[in-house]
C-alpha positions as CSV (number, residue, x, y, z in Angstrom):
1,M,100.1,40.4,421.7
2,K,100.0,42.7,418.7
3,A,102.5,45.1,417.9
4,D,102.3,48.8,419.5
5,K,99.6,50.3,417.8
6,E,100.6,53.7,418.7
7,N,104.2,53.3,416.5
8,E,102.5,52.0,413.3
9,N,102.2,53.3,410.0
10,A,99.3,55.9,410.1
11,T,98.5,54.6,406.5
12,D,98.7,51.5,407.7
13,L,96.2,51.7,410.0
14,W,94.0,53.7,408.1
15,W,94.2,50.6,405.8
16,D,93.6,47.6,408.6
17,Y,90.7,49.9,410.1
18,I,89.4,50.2,406.9
19,A,89.1,46.8,406.2
20,R,87.8,45.9,409.0
21,V,84.8,47.8,408.9
22,H,83.9,47.4,405.0
23,S,84.4,43.5,406.6
24,H,81.9,43.8,409.6
25,C,79.5,46.4,408.7
26,Y,79.0,45.9,405.6
27,N,76.5,49.2,404.5
28,V,75.9,50.2,408.0
29,I,79.1,52.2,408.8
30,N,78.4,54.0,411.9
31,E,79.9,55.0,415.2
32,D,79.4,52.0,417.0
33,C,80.7,49.2,415.1
34,S,83.7,51.8,414.1
35,K,84.3,51.7,418.1
36,R,85.0,47.7,417.8
37,A,86.6,48.1,414.5
38,F,89.5,50.6,416.5
39,E,89.1,48.1,419.2
40,H,90.1,45.2,417.8
41,L,92.8,47.0,415.9
42,E,93.9,48.7,419.5
43,I,93.7,52.5,418.2
44,S,92.9,55.0,420.4
45,W,89.0,56.0,419.8
46,E,89.8,59.0,422.1
47,K,92.9,60.0,420.8
48,T,91.4,60.0,417.2
49,Q,88.6,61.9,418.5
50,K,91.0,64.9,420.2
51,C,92.4,65.4,416.8
52,I,89.3,65.5,414.6
53,D,88.3,67.8,417.5
54,D,91.9,69.9,417.1
55,S,90.7,69.9,413.7
56,F,87.7,72.2,413.2
57,S,88.8,76.3,413.8
58,S,85.2,76.0,416.7
59,K,83.6,73.4,418.9
60,D,80.4,74.8,417.2
61,R,81.3,72.9,414.3
62,T,77.5,73.9,412.6
63,S,79.0,77.5,412.3
64,P,79.1,78.6,408.4
65,T,81.8,80.1,409.7
66,T,84.2,77.4,411.3
67,T,86.1,75.3,409.3
68,N,88.4,71.8,408.8
69,K,92.3,71.8,408.0
70,L,92.1,67.9,407.3
71,I,89.6,68.9,405.1
72,D,91.2,71.7,403.4
73,D,94.2,70.4,403.4
74,E,92.6,67.5,401.4
75,I,90.2,69.7,399.0
76,K,93.6,71.7,398.4
77,Y,95.4,68.1,397.1
78,W,92.3,67.5,395.1
79,R,92.8,70.9,393.1
80,D,96.2,70.7,393.0
81,Y,96.4,67.3,391.4
82,G,92.5,66.6,390.2
83,T,92.4,63.5,391.9
84,N,89.3,63.8,393.1
85,I,88.7,62.8,389.0
86,Y,88.6,58.5,390.2
87,P,90.2,56.2,389.9
88,S,93.9,58.6,389.3
89,V,96.8,58.0,391.8
90,V,99.7,61.2,392.4
91,I,103.2,59.4,391.3
92,N,106.0,61.8,392.2
93,K,103.3,64.6,392.6
94,K,101.6,63.4,389.1
95,T,98.0,62.7,388.2
96,F,97.6,59.8,386.7
97,R,94.0,58.8,385.8
98,G,92.8,56.1,384.5
């Protein structure tokens, strides 16, 4: 039996997921492929979808006034550290590129 995924490091799970979809889905990463990766890794699809849904300010995702906390936080990080220029890495709040 695999380790309890609820207690595994989220970053490790993210990379496990990315490795799985890229090795099995190739250039077609769609919802079906993603669900298969979740199932293989024993990650809760429902909990992840709830997290995504909860990150939006409104149920109407098509409204121009709807925001997404996760995306907004990522944009702020990019602006603060300049990590939108690749390749780059942030170590101790200092951005390195190259």
